[in-house]
C-alpha positions in Angstrom: 153.5 235.0 198.2 149.5 235.9 197.8 147.1 237.0 194.5 146.1 239.9 192.9 143.1 240.0 191.1 143.5 242.9 188.5 140.6 243.9 185.4 142.4 245.0 182.4 141.2 246.0 178.8 141.3 243.3 176.5 144.3 245.4 174.2 146.2 246.4 177.1 146.3 241.7 178.6 147.2 241.3 174.8 149.7 243.6 174.9 151.3 242.5 178.4 151.5 239.5 176.6 153.9 240.0 174.2 156.3 242.0 175.1 156.4 239.8 179.1 157.2 237.6 175.2 159.1 239.0 173.8 161.5 239.5 177.3 161.6 234.9 178.0 159.5 236.7 181.2 155.3 235.7 182.2 153.4 238.5 182.6 153.1 237.0 186.4 157.3 238.5 185.9 156.4 240.8 184.3 154.2 242.3 186.4 156.6 242.0 189.6 158.7 243.8 187.6 157.6 246.1 187.1 155.4 247.4 190.5 159.3 247.3 191.8 160.0 249.9 189.7 157.5 251.1 190.2 158.4 250.7 194.2 162.1 251.3 194.4 160.9 254.9 191.9 158.6 255.8 195.1 160.6 255.7 197.5 163.6 257.3 195.8 160.8 260.4 195.4 160.0 260.2 199.0 163.9 260.3 199.9 163.8 263.2 198.5 161.2 265.3 199.2 162.4 264.1 203.4 165.3 266.1 202.5 164.0 268.9 200.0 162.5 269.3 203.1 165.0 269.0 205.5 166.9 271.6 203.8 164.3 274.7 202.9 165.2 277.7 204.0 168.9 276.7 203.6 169.4 278.1 199.9 172.4 279.7 201.7 174.5 277.7 203.7 174.1 274.7 200.6 175.6 277.2 198.7 179.1 277.8 200.8 178.4 274.4 200.9 178.9 273.5 197.0 181.3 276.9 197.3 183.7 274.7 199.6 183.5 271.5 197.5 184.3 273.6 194.2 187.2 274.7 196.5 186.8 278.3 196.5 187.1 280.2 199.5 184.2 281.6 201.1 183.2 285.8 201.5 184.8 286.9 203.9 182.2 288.3 207.1 183.7 291.1 209.5 
């Protein structure tokens, strides 16, 4: 593990200490948990953007799959 020094306004530091105390964890643990949530959120957003990019231009195919999943018959094509 490594150390990280961050500068915060005193008011934020005080409020973080209060939050940590109310959750019965240290400020270090609180920051670590917040970082974990932030990274998980970033990873989910990145995965979503990649999937969205793969689906661009395939609207009709996607709608057909949704219809199929809903039990609807696809329109007959000549």
